[in-house]
N, C-alpha and C positions, 0 to 999 in steps of 0.2 A: 504494500500500500504506500502510495506516495502523494504528498500534498504539495501543491505549488501555492506559495503565499505571495500575493501582490500587496506589498507594504506601501501604503500611501501617506506616510507621515514623515516630516523632516526630523522628528525628535526620536533619538535612539532610546530614551528613557521616559518618554511621555505616556499619556493615558492609553493611546493605541498600542504602543509597545508593551505596556504592562499586560493588557488583555491577550496579546499574542504570546507573551511569555507563559501565561497560564495555560494557553492551548498547548504550547510546546512541552510544558512540564507534564501534561496528561496524555499526550499523543505518542503512540508507539511506532509510527511509521517513519519513512524517509521524508525529508523536507527540503525543498529548494525555495529560494526567494527571488523575487523581482522587486527592486527598490525604485519606486517611481521618482523619488527626489534626488537620486544620483544622476549625474550626467551620463550620457550614452556611452562614453568611453570608460566609465567606471561602474558599469552594472545597471544603468538605468535604461529608460526608453525615451527616444526622441519622438516628437510629433510627426504625423504623416505630412509629407510635403506634396502630396497629390501629383507625383511625377508619372503615375500610371504605368510604371515599369512592370508592376505585378500582373498586368494583363498578359504579359508574355513570359515572365520568369518569376523567381522569388523576389521578395522585397529587397531593394538595393540598400536599405538602411541596416547596417550590421550592429545590432545591440541586443538587449535581453528580451525583446519581443520574440525572438527565436525560441526562448524557453516556453512561451505560451503556445507557439505553433508546433512545438515538438510533440505535443499531445501524448505525453508519457506519464501523466499524473491521473490519479483517481479522484482527488479532492482539489477544488479551487477555493482558496480562502482569500477573500478581499478584506483587508483591514485598513481603515482610513479614518482620519478625523473628518469632521464636517466644517467647512468654511462658508459662512453666509448661505447656508442651506444646500451647498454644493459639495461634491468631492473637490479636493484641492486641484489647482491647475495641472500639476504633473500627472494626476490621475486622468484628467481630460485628455492629456497627450496619449495616454494608453488607449483610451476610447477611440481617439482619432486613427490609431493604427489599424483598427478593425476595418478601415476602408479597404485593406488588403483583400478581405473576403468578398467585398462588393465587386472589385475589379477582377480578381482572379477566378471567382466562381467556386473556390475551394471551401470546404467545411471541415471542421474537426470531427472525427468519427467516434472517438472514444467518449462514452457517456460518463459524466462526472457528477459528484455531489458538490453543491455549492454551500459555502459558509460565508456569512457577511458579519463583520464586526465594525461598528461605527461608534466613534466617541466624539463628544462635543459639549460645549457649555454655552451659557448665555442664551439670548433669544434670536441672535442672527437676523435673518431676513424673513421671519415668520409672516409679517404683514404682506410681503411680496409673494410668498409662496402659498399662503392660505392657512390651512389647519395646523400643520406641524413643521418642525424644523428639519425633519429627516426625510420627508417624502421624496423630494427631488434627488437626494443622494442615493436613496434606495433604488429609484428608477434608473439613475445613471449606472449604478453597479449592476442592476438587472440586465442591462444591455450587454455588459461583459459576460455575464453568466450565460445569456442566450447565445452569444456568438461562439462561446467555447464549449457548447453542448453540455452545460452544467445546470443541474436542476437545483434551484434554491427554494426550499420550503420555509414557511413561516417559523418553524421550530429551530431553524439554523440561522436566524437573524438575532444578533446580540446588539443592544443599544445601551450605551452608557452616556446619557445626554445631559447630565448635570455636573459635568466635570469642573465647572467654575465654583461649585459649592462642595462637591463630593468627588475627589479624585477616583479614577477608575480602580486603583488598587484597593480602595475602601468601598467600592460599589459591590456589595456582597451578592446581590441578585445577578448582575452581569458576570461577575467572576464565577459564580456557581454554574451559570448557564454555559459559559465557555468550557468549563471543566466537563460538564455533562455531555456536550457535543463531542468533545475529543474522545471521551470514554465510549460513547455510542458508536463513533466511527471505528474505534478499535474493535468493538464487538461485532459490528456489521461486516468488517473485513477479516474477521477471524484471528485477530492478534491478541 
């Protein structure tokens, strides 16, 4: 069993990282990371430049998007903070790269389990988005899950959205849910 984690936070020890650490502490499979905030030469993902080269061959941008395309993982975990009701800009770079599938006509064949961890605090742009601060970020992440052939169920969504008042490390409900998801994945894959 292998999990690919798309890590969308610039903070190595922040709220999002804390929740991912809880996952890693309870997950028994192999793990690989894609870091959205790293530059492309150092393990990150550049935005699509719409060169349309992918109509004829593979993407000409050589970066960690290739880990997503490799399609050798069973679990896709997206872990990100929420900025003004959105995923952060570098995560939107990741989304832009799925233009590859539109132009190439290719799809990822392997069925995967999706897990979404979102952290945030404050009220951000609630008045712009409507009912809640996480709706848009969940829809943006859902696009990635759909394009990677990953099924995201409600029970695999973890929200820690009061981090301005309660750090994720102290959010017992979110911490326990992450732990349960990791353990459930271990059991479902027979580990």
